[in-house]
matplotlib code that plots the C-alpha trace (Angstrom):
import matplotlib.pyplot as plt

x = [-38.5, -36.8, -33.5, -34.6, -36.0, -32.7, -30.8, -32.9, -32.5, -28.8, -28.7, -30.8, -28.5, -25.4, -26.8, -27.7, -24.1, -22.7, -24.9, -23.9, -20.2, -20.3, -22.1, -19.2, -16.7, -18.3, -17.1, -16.6, -13.2, -11.3, -8.3, -5.3, -5.5, -2.2, -1.2, 1.6, 1.0, 1.8, 4.7, 6.3, 5.4, 7.2, 10.1, 10.7, 9.7, 6.8, 4.1, 2.0, -1.5, -2.0, -2.7, -1.7, 1.4, 2.5, 5.0, 5.3, 8.3, 11.8, 12.5, 15.2, 13.8, 10.0, 7.6, 5.2, 4.3, 0.7, -1.1, -4.6, -7.1, -7.7, -11.5, -10.8, -9.7, -6.7, -6.3, -2.5, -1.5, 1.0, 2.0, 4.2, 3.2, 5.4, 5.5, 6.9, 6.9, 10.7, 10.4, 7.8, 10.3, 13.0, 10.8, 9.9, 13.6, 13.9, 11.2, 13.2, 16.3, 14.5, 13.4, 13.6, 12.2, 9.0, 8.2, 4.9, 2.4, -1.4, -4.6, -6.2, -9.9, -13.0, -15.5, -17.2, -13.9, -13.4, -9.9, -9.3, -5.5, -2.3, 0.2, 3.9, 5.6, 7.3, 4.5, 1.7, -1.2, -2.6, -5.9, -7.9, -10.8, -13.4, -15.0, -17.8, -17.6, -15.0, -12.5, -10.0, -7.4, -4.6, -2.9, 0.9, 1.6, 4.3, 1.5, -1.5, -1.6, 0.0, -0.2, 1.7, 3.7, 0.6, -1.4, -5.1, -5.2, -4.9, -1.6, -2.3, -0.7]
y = [-31.7, -29.8, -30.4, -29.0, -25.9, -25.3, -25.8, -23.1, -20.7, -21.2, -20.6, -17.4, -16.1, -17.0, -15.1, -12.1, -12.0, -12.3, -9.4, -7.2, -8.1, -7.4, -4.1, -3.0, -3.9, -1.8, 1.6, 4.7, 3.8, 5.1, 3.5, 4.1, 4.0, 3.6, 6.6, 6.8, 10.6, 11.0, 8.6, 10.7, 14.0, 13.0, 11.4, 14.1, 17.0, 18.0, 20.4, 19.2, 20.4, 23.1, 20.6, 20.5, 18.2, 15.9, 13.2, 10.4, 8.6, 10.1, 13.6, 12.5, 9.1, 9.3, 6.3, 8.3, 11.8, 12.8, 15.8, 16.4, 18.5, 21.7, 21.0, 18.2, 18.3, 15.9, 14.0, 14.6, 13.5, 11.0, 13.2, 16.2, 19.3, 20.2, 23.9, 24.3, 22.5, 22.3, 20.4, 18.1, 17.1, 16.7, 14.4, 12.4, 12.0, 10.5, 8.0, 7.0, 6.5, 3.8, 1.9, 3.5, 0.4, 0.1, 3.8, 4.7, 7.5, 7.1, 8.9, 8.8, 8.3, 8.3, 5.4, 6.8, 7.0, 10.8, 12.0, 13.6, 13.6, 12.1, 9.6, 8.8, 5.9, 2.6, 1.1, 0.2, 0.2, 1.9, 2.6, 5.6, 6.4, 9.1, 10.9, 13.4, 16.8, 16.0, 14.7, 12.1, 10.0, 8.3, 5.7, 5.4, 2.8, 1.2, 0.1, 0.1, -3.3, -6.7, -6.5, -3.2, -4.1, -4.4, -1.5, -1.8, -5.3, -6.7, -8.4, -10.1, -13.5]
z = [3.6, 6.4, 4.8, 1.5, 3.2, 5.1, 1.9, 0.1, 3.0, 2.9, -0.8, -0.4, 2.4, 0.3, -2.7, -0.6, 0.9, -2.7, -3.9, -0.9, -1.4, -5.2, -4.6, -2.3, -5.0, -7.7, -6.6, -8.7, -10.2, -13.1, -14.8, -16.9, -20.7, -22.5, -24.7, -27.1, -27.3, -23.6, -23.7, -26.5, -24.8, -21.5, -23.2, -25.8, -23.6, -26.0, -25.0, -22.0, -21.1, -18.5, -15.7, -12.1, -11.9, -9.0, -8.4, -5.9, -4.6, -4.2, -5.4, -8.0, -8.8, -8.6, -9.2, -11.3, -12.5, -13.0, -14.5, -13.2, -15.1, -12.9, -13.0, -10.6, -6.9, -6.5, -3.2, -3.0, 0.5, -0.9, -3.9, -4.1, -6.2, -9.2, -9.7, -13.3, -16.6, -16.5, -13.2, -14.7, -17.4, -14.8, -12.7, -15.9, -16.6, -13.1, -14.0, -17.1, -15.0, -13.1, -16.1, -19.6, -21.4, -19.3, -18.8, -20.5, -20.7, -20.2, -20.0, -16.5, -17.3, -15.2, -15.1, -18.3, -20.2, -20.0, -19.5, -16.1, -16.3, -17.6, -16.2, -16.8, -15.0, -15.4, -13.3, -15.7, -13.4, -10.3, -8.6, -9.6, -7.3, -8.0, -5.1, -4.6, -6.2, -8.9, -6.5, -7.7, -5.9, -7.7, -5.5, -5.2, -7.9, -5.7, -3.3, -5.6, -7.3, -7.3, -11.2, -11.3, -14.4, -16.6, -18.1, -19.2, -17.7, -21.3, -20.6, -17.3, -17.0]

ax = plt.figure().add_subplot(projection="3d")
ax.plot(x, y, z, "-o")
ax.set_aspect("equal")
plt.show()
C-alpha cells in the first residue's frame, strides 16, 4: 500500500514538473514563413516596403537582412541599421555571395500569423521572440538554431 501511494506521489510530482517545464517553453514566439515574393524582391531589387532595415554579420557579407514594420520596436543590439534602400540591396547582394542557391526571402510573422517584417538570408530559420509593447527580437541566424538550413520546419530530417 505504501509503495502504491509513493508511486502516485512520484507520478503527480513528475506531471507537475512536466507542466511547469512545458509552460516555460511556450513563449510568445513568431516564425519565418517562406515567401517567393520577398525572394524575388531582394534578388531582382524590386520595390520593398517602407520598413526599418537591418543586417547582421559582416558588412560586405551579412548573414541576413531584415525589414521590420515601423509599428514594432526592434531589439537591434546584434543588428546594424541600414539607412537607404540602395544599401538594403547591396547587403542582399552580399547574402547572395555567400550562397546564391540557398538564399530565400520570408515573412517574419507573429504567433498569430500576422506579418511584422521580412527576411532575406541563406539561413532558413531563426528565432523570433515577441516582447511587451510590440517589441520584436530576431536572433542572429548564425547562432539561432541547429536546424538553420531549414525554413518553416517542413523539411527537417
